[in-house]
C-alpha positions as CSV (number, residue, x, y, z in Angstrom):
1,M,-44.7,-20.1,-8.9
2,T,-41.4,-19.1,-10.4
3,E,-38.8,-17.1,-8.3
4,S,-39.1,-14.1,-10.6
5,S,-42.7,-13.6,-9.8
6,R,-41.9,-12.0,-6.3
7,P,-39.5,-9.2,-5.4
8,R,-36.1,-10.3,-4.3
9,R,-34.2,-8.7,-1.5
10,A,-30.5,-8.4,-0.8
11,L,-28.7,-7.5,2.4
12,L,-25.1,-6.2,2.2
13,V,-23.2,-5.7,5.4
14,E,-19.7,-4.5,6.5
15,N,-19.5,-1.5,4.2
16,I,-19.4,-3.6,0.8
17,H,-18.4,-1.4,-2.1
18,P,-21.5,0.5,-3.4
19,G,-20.8,-1.0,-6.9
20,A,-22.2,-4.3,-5.6
21,A,-25.4,-2.7,-4.6
22,A,-25.8,-1.0,-8.0
23,I,-25.3,-4.3,-9.8
24,L,-27.9,-6.1,-7.6
25,R,-30.4,-3.2,-8.1
26,D,-29.9,-3.2,-11.9
27,A,-30.9,-7.0,-11.7
28,G,-34.1,-6.3,-9.9
29,F,-33.1,-6.6,-6.3
30,E,-34.2,-4.5,-3.4
31,V,-31.0,-3.8,-1.6
32,D,-30.5,-3.0,2.1
33,T,-27.0,-2.1,3.4
34,A,-25.2,-1.8,6.7
35,D,-21.7,-0.4,7.4
36,R,-20.8,-2.8,10.2
37,A,-20.8,-6.5,10.9
38,L,-23.8,-8.1,12.4
39,D,-23.7,-10.3,15.3
40,E,-25.7,-13.7,15.3
41,A,-28.7,-12.2,16.9
42,D,-29.0,-9.3,14.4
43,L,-28.4,-11.4,11.5
44,A,-30.9,-14.0,12.6
45,E,-33.6,-11.3,13.0
46,R,-33.0,-9.8,9.6
47,I,-32.4,-13.0,7.4
48,P,-35.9,-14.6,7.2
49,D,-36.9,-12.2,4.3
50,I,-33.5,-12.1,2.5
51,D,-32.9,-13.8,-0.8
52,V,-29.2,-12.9,-1.2
53,L,-26.7,-12.0,1.7
54,G,-23.4,-10.2,1.2
55,I,-20.9,-10.3,4.1
56,R,-17.1,-9.8,4.7
57,S,-14.8,-11.6,7.3
58,G,-16.5,-9.9,10.3
59,T,-20.0,-11.5,10.1
60,Q,-20.5,-15.1,11.2
61,L,-23.1,-17.0,9.2
62,T,-23.8,-19.9,11.6
63,E,-26.3,-22.9,11.4
64,R,-28.4,-21.2,13.9
65,V,-28.8,-18.1,11.6
66,L,-29.3,-20.3,8.5
67,E,-32.1,-22.1,10.3
68,K,-34.0,-18.8,10.5
69,S,-33.8,-18.3,6.8
70,R,-36.8,-18.8,4.7
71,R,-35.8,-17.5,1.3
72,L,-32.0,-17.4,1.3
73,M,-30.6,-18.8,-1.9
74,A,-27.1,-17.5,-2.0
75,V,-24.4,-15.8,0.0
76,G,-21.5,-13.7,-1.3
77,A,-18.3,-13.4,0.8
78,F,-16.8,-10.2,-0.4
79,C,-13.4,-11.3,0.5
80,I,-11.1,-14.3,0.0
81,G,-11.9,-16.5,3.0
82,T,-15.1,-18.3,3.8
83,N,-14.4,-19.8,7.2
84,Q,-16.9,-17.3,8.7
85,I,-19.6,-19.3,6.9
86,D,-20.9,-22.7,8.1
87,L,-20.5,-24.2,4.6
88,P,-22.0,-27.8,5.3
89,A,-25.1,-26.1,6.8
90,A,-25.4,-23.8,3.9
91,T,-25.1,-26.6,1.5
92,M,-27.7,-28.8,3.1
93,R,-30.2,-25.8,3.0
94,G,-29.6,-25.4,-0.7
95,V,-27.6,-22.0,-0.2
96,A,-24.9,-21.4,-2.7
97,V,-21.7,-19.5,-1.5
98,F,-19.4,-17.4,-3.6
99,N,-16.2,-15.5,-2.8
100,A,-13.6,-13.4,-4.4
101,P,-10.4,-15.6,-4.5
102,F,-8.4,-13.4,-6.8
103,S,-9.7,-9.8,-6.7
104,N,-7.6,-8.4,-3.8
105,T,-4.4,-10.4,-4.4
106,R,-2.5,-7.5,-5.7
107,S,-3.5,-5.3,-2.8
108,V,-2.4,-7.9,-0.2
109,V,1.0,-8.4,-2.0
110,E,1.7,-4.7,-2.2
111,L,1.1,-4.4,1.5
112,A,3.5,-7.2,2.2
113,V,6.2,-5.7,0.1
114,A,5.7,-2.3,1.7
115,E,5.9,-3.7,5.2
116,I,9.0,-5.8,4.3
117,I,10.8,-2.7,3.1
118,A,9.6,-0.6,6.1
119,L,10.7,-3.2,8.6
120,T,14.0,-3.9,7.0
121,R,14.9,-0.2,6.8
122,G,13.7,0.3,10.3
123,L,11.1,3.0,9.2
124,T,8.9,2.6,12.2
125,G,11.5,3.7,14.5
126,K,12.6,6.6,12.3
127,N,9.0,7.8,12.0
128,E,8.5,7.7,15.7
129,A,11.6,9.5,16.4
130,M,10.8,12.3,13.9
131,H,7.3,12.8,15.5
132,A,9.0,13.2,18.9
133,G,11.4,15.8,17.5
134,R,14.5,13.7,17.3
135,W,16.7,13.8,14.1
136,D,18.6,10.5,13.8
137,K,20.3,9.9,10.4
138,S,22.1,6.8,11.6
139,A,22.3,3.8,9.3
140,A,22.5,1.3,12.1
141,G,19.9,-1.4,11.8
142,S,18.8,-0.1,8.3
143,H,19.2,-2.6,5.5
144,E,18.2,-3.1,1.8
145,I,16.0,-6.0,1.0
146,R,18.2,-6.9,-2.1
147,G,20.0,-10.1,-1.5
148,R,17.8,-11.2,1.5
149,T,15.9,-14.4,1.5
150,L,12.1,-14.3,1.8
151,G,10.2,-17.4,3.0
152,I,6.7,-17.7,1.9
153,V,4.4,-20.1,3.8
154,G,1.4,-20.8,1.5
155,Y,2.1,-20.5,-2.1
156,G,-1.3,-19.9,-3.4
157,N,-2.7,-16.9,-5.4
158,I,-1.1,-14.3,-3.1
159,G,2.1,-16.3,-2.3
160,T,3.0,-16.8,-5.9
161,Q,2.5,-13.2,-6.9
162,L,4.5,-12.1,-4.0
163,S,7.3,-14.5,-5.0
164,V,7.5,-12.9,-8.5
165,L,7.6,-9.4,-7.1
166,A,10.2,-10.2,-4.4
167,E,12.6,-11.7,-7.1
168,N,12.1,-8.6,-9.1
169,L,13.3,-6.6,-6.2
170,G,16.4,-8.7,-5.9
171,M,15.4,-11.2,-3.2
172,S,15.9,-14.9,-3.1
173,V,12.6,-16.8,-2.4
174,Q,11.9,-20.1,-0.7
175,F,8.4,-21.4,-0.2
176,Y,6.6,-24.1,1.8
177,D,3.1,-25.5,1.1
178,T,1.4,-28.6,1.9
179,A,0.1,-28.9,-1.6
180,D,2.3,-29.7,-4.5
181,R,2.8,-26.2,-6.1
182,L,4.9,-25.3,-9.1
183,A,7.8,-22.9,-8.3
184,L,7.7,-19.7,-10.3
185,G,11.0,-18.1,-11.4
186,N,13.9,-19.1,-9.2
187,A,11.9,-19.8,-6.2
188,K,13.0,-22.9,-4.2
189,R,10.5,-25.3,-2.7
190,C,11.3,-26.4,1.0
191,D,10.5,-30.0,2.0
192,S,9.5,-28.8,5.4
193,L,8.4,-25.8,7.3
194,G,11.4,-26.1,9.5
195,E,13.8,-26.0,6.5
196,L,12.2,-22.6,5.4
197,L,12.4,-21.1,8.9
198,E,16.0,-21.9,9.2
199,G,17.0,-20.6,5.8
200,C,15.1,-17.3,5.6
201,D,15.6,-13.7,6.8
202,I,11.9,-12.8,6.4
203,V,9.0,-15.2,6.9
204,T,5.5,-14.3,5.7
205,L,2.3,-16.4,6.1
206,H,-0.3,-16.6,3.4
207,V,-2.3,-19.7,4.4
208,D,-6.0,-20.3,4.2
209,G,-8.5,-20.5,7.1
210,R,-9.0,-24.3,7.3
211,P,-9.3,-25.7,10.9
212,G,-6.0,-27.5,10.5
213,N,-4.1,-24.2,10.4
214,H,-5.2,-23.1,13.8
215,Q,-2.2,-22.1,15.9
216,M,0.1,-23.5,13.3
217,F,2.8,-20.9,14.2
218,G,3.8,-20.7,17.8
219,E,6.8,-20.9,20.2
220,A,8.5,-23.8,18.4
221,E,8.3,-22.2,15.0
222,F,9.5,-18.7,16.2
223,A,12.4,-20.4,18.0
224,R,13.6,-21.9,14.7
225,M,13.6,-18.7,12.8
226,R,17.0,-17.0,12.3
227,P,18.1,-14.5,14.9
228,G,17.2,-10.9,13.7
229,S,14.8,-12.1,11.1
230,L,11.3,-10.6,10.4
231,F,7.9,-12.1,10.6
232,L,4.7,-11.2,8.6
233,N,1.0,-12.5,8.9
234,L,-1.5,-11.2,6.4
235,S,-3.6,-14.4,6.3
236,R,-5.6,-15.4,9.4
237,G,-5.4,-14.3,13.0
238,F,-5.9,-17.6,14.6
239,V,-2.9,-19.3,12.8
240,V,-0.3,-17.4,15.1
241,D,0.3,-17.5,18.8
242,H,0.6,-13.7,19.6
243,V,1.9,-14.3,23.1
244,A,4.9,-16.3,21.6
245,L,5.5,-13.6,19.0
246,R,5.6,-10.8,21.6
247,R,8.0,-12.9,23.6
248,H,10.5,-13.3,20.7
249,I,10.1,-9.6,19.8
250,E,11.0,-8.4,23.4
251,S,13.8,-10.9,23.7
252,G,15.4,-9.5,20.4
253,H,15.3,-12.8,18.7
254,L,13.1,-11.3,16.0
255,A,14.0,-7.8,14.7
256,G,10.4,-7.0,13.8
257,A,7.0,-8.0,12.7
258,A,3.9,-6.9,10.7
259,V,0.5,-8.2,11.5
260,D,-2.8,-7.5,9.7
261,V,-5.1,-10.1,11.2
262,F,-6.0,-10.9,14.8
263,H,-7.7,-13.5,17.0
264,Q,-10.5,-11.0,18.0
265,E,-11.1,-8.1,15.7
266,P,-13.5,-5.2,16.6
267,A,-16.7,-5.3,14.7
268,S,-16.6,-1.5,14.1
269,R,-14.3,1.5,14.6
270,D,-16.2,2.3,17.8
271,E,-14.9,-0.7,19.6
272,P,-11.4,-0.7,21.2
273,F,-8.6,-2.8,19.6
274,V,-7.0,-5.1,22.2
275,S,-3.9,-7.1,21.4
276,E,-0.7,-8.5,23.0
277,L,1.4,-6.9,20.1
278,R,0.5,-3.3,20.9
279,G,3.4,-1.1,22.0
280,L,6.2,-3.2,20.6
281,P,9.1,-1.6,18.7
282,N,9.4,-2.2,14.9
283,V,6.1,-3.9,14.9
284,I,3.5,-2.8,12.3
285,L,-0.1,-3.3,13.2
286,T,-2.8,-2.8,10.6
287,P,-6.6,-3.3,11.0
288,H,-7.1,-6.2,8.6
289,I,-6.6,-3.9,5.5
290,G,-4.7,-6.3,3.3
291,G,-7.4,-6.2,0.7
292,S,-8.7,-2.7,1.6
293,T,-7.8,-0.6,-1.4
294,E,-10.4,1.2,-3.5
295,E,-9.4,-0.9,-6.5
296,A,-9.6,-4.2,-4.8
297,Q,-13.0,-3.4,-3.2
298,S,-14.4,-2.3,-6.4
299,D,-13.2,-5.4,-8.1
300,I,-14.5,-7.6,-5.3
301,G,-17.8,-5.9,-5.3
302,R,-18.3,-6.3,-9.0
303,F,-17.0,-9.9,-9.1
304,V,-19.1,-11.3,-6.3
305,A,-22.2,-9.4,-7.1
306,N,-22.2,-10.6,-10.7
307,K,-21.8,-14.2,-9.4
308,L,-24.9,-13.7,-7.2
309,V,-26.8,-12.3,-10.1
310,D,-25.8,-15.1,-12.5
311,Y,-26.8,-17.7,-9.9
312,A,-30.2,-16.0,-9.2
313,A,-31.0,-15.7,-12.8
314,G,-29.9,-18.8,-14.4
315,G,-28.5,-21.2,-11.6
316,S,-24.9,-20.7,-12.8
317,T,-22.5,-21.9,-10.0
318,G,-19.2,-21.0,-11.6
319,L,-16.5,-20.7,-8.8
320,S,-19.0,-21.5,-6.0
321,V,-17.1,-22.7,-2.9
322,N,-19.7,-25.3,-1.9
323,F,-21.8,-26.3,-5.0
324,P,-20.6,-28.2,-8.1
325,N,-19.6,-25.7,-10.7
326,L,-21.9,-25.6,-13.6
327,E,-23.3,-23.3,-16.3
328,L,-26.1,-23.9,-18.9
329,A,-26.6,-21.4,-21.8
330,Q,-30.1,-19.9,-21.4
331,R,-32.7,-20.2,-24.2
332,A,-35.5,-17.8,-24.8
333,G,-38.9,-19.1,-24.4
334,G,-38.3,-21.8,-21.8
335,H,-37.7,-22.3,-18.1
336,V,-34.5,-23.3,-16.2
337,L,-35.1,-25.8,-13.5
338,V,-32.4,-26.2,-10.8
339,H,-32.2,-29.3,-8.6
340,L,-29.8,-29.6,-5.8
341,H,-29.8,-33.1,-4.3
342,R,-28.0,-35.6,-2.2
343,N,-25.4,-37.4,-4.3
344,L,-26.9,-40.9,-4.4
345,P,-27.1,-43.2,-7.4
346,G,-30.0,-42.9,-9.8
347,V,-31.2,-39.4,-9.0
348,L,-30.8,-38.1,-12.5
349,A,-32.7,-41.1,-13.9
350,T,-35.5,-40.3,-11.5
351,I,-35.7,-36.6,-12.4
352,N,-35.7,-37.5,-16.2
353,G,-38.3,-40.1,-15.5
354,I,-40.6,-37.5,-13.9
355,F,-40.1,-35.2,-16.9
356,A,-41.0,-38.2,-19.3
357,E,-44.1,-39.0,-17.3
358,H,-45.3,-35.4,-17.8
359,R,-44.3,-35.3,-21.4
360,I,-41.8,-32.4,-20.7
361,N,-39.1,-32.0,-23.4
362,I,-35.6,-31.4,-22.2
363,E,-33.8,-28.8,-24.4
364,G,-30.6,-28.9,-22.5
365,Q,-29.2,-30.5,-19.2
366,V,-25.9,-30.5,-17.3
367,L,-25.1,-32.4,-14.0
368,A,-22.1,-32.3,-11.7
369,T,-21.5,-33.6,-8.2
370,R,-19.4,-32.4,-5.4
371,G,-19.0,-34.4,-2.3
372,D,-22.3,-35.2,-0.8
373,V,-24.3,-33.2,-3.3
374,G,-25.3,-33.2,-6.9
375,Y,-26.5,-30.2,-9.0
376,V,-28.5,-30.4,-12.2
377,I,-29.5,-27.6,-14.4
378,T,-32.1,-28.4,-17.0
379,D,-33.6,-26.2,-19.7
380,I,-37.2,-27.4,-20.1
381,A,-40.2,-26.4,-22.4
382,S,-42.5,-23.9,-20.8
383,D,-45.5,-26.3,-20.5
384,Y,-44.6,-27.7,-17.0
385,T,-47.2,-28.6,-14.4
386,E,-47.5,-27.9,-10.8
387,E,-47.8,-31.7,-10.2
388,M,-44.4,-32.2,-11.9
389,L,-42.7,-29.7,-9.7
390,A,-44.3,-31.3,-6.6
391,R,-42.9,-34.7,-7.6
392,L,-39.5,-33.3,-8.0
393,Q,-39.7,-31.3,-4.7
394,H,-40.8,-34.2,-2.8
395,M,-38.1,-36.7,-4.0
396,D,-36.3,-38.2,-1.0
397,E,-33.0,-36.9,-2.4
398,T,-34.1,-33.2,-3.0
399,I,-32.3,-30.5,-1.0
400,R,-33.7,-27.6,-3.1
401,L,-35.7,-27.0,-6.2
402,R,-35.7,-23.7,-8.1
403,L,-37.6,-22.9,-11.2
404,L,-36.3,-19.8,-12.9
């Protein structure tokens, strides 16, 4: 039986942009939505009958949840990061994962620029005083960002775009990245994180969620920053020691900070927000809204939903974070057979040998591997047999077989 002979169901949680649901419905999916994150128990209860799942950063897709899935073929992370998904477990169950690595870049960069200006001008204090009825026109502690040095830790999509905008505003830019990145404009690459911390007036983090970045910024790093400098984190909550940050704000060593991500984040607006950083002067706290503009959410919804549709319809894995990236042009009148397998020698020869035994003509075929898995998309003639499918399904190396 081909997948198209039964209704497909999608579940989108965490208030994903409605444009995503519209795209999936137009592709024939039955779509359920939820405006909040789901905990492990709730997700495990709902996932058995779901073909496609859409989440953001607040829902954890664990191995335990994946074990409950019977039909799940793909997951869309409607955000940049995928550390909330157990990628090895998803891969070994034949579940493709897609994200939106570029769609909200501009929104995050604009928030960073706005916060740098607000902190440098001391706007948080001016705003608080005005609301309290105090008129204070003093220029003390208020500065331009022109001529200041911005240090960017993590020079990927967001870091590079911020680098260009900062230079256009008259700032000097230094950056540090563990990968070998090309400097844009007049940006200077630092050989170490310590070099950046000692040479910059403002330090902003734009690193990814890999386990090695856990608590990468703490007491030692804050101590090396320039007295009176500013700190921003719009990347991941767990990369920063907030207790150490509070200590350096209260001591006056740091003049201010802006934080958009936290170790523990409420699942909904009904839960209280708890943080060591509440109540500090010249500290901007935002509820993980770096990418939360209407433009970014619309772009993310469209981008990820289309990736899910392309994968469901034709097996395309372009920009998948866990599968080899492949695409095969579809041909009218045939079938697309998708085979995910353990990356061992001779698998393609075995697959094609089974086709030959059953006199199946191959109209087109592409293969790619990624780590422990291989992925083959084959365009075959329509006269396949159930015996042939069974042979492919029961190969020792097979992880998942789909006939589209």
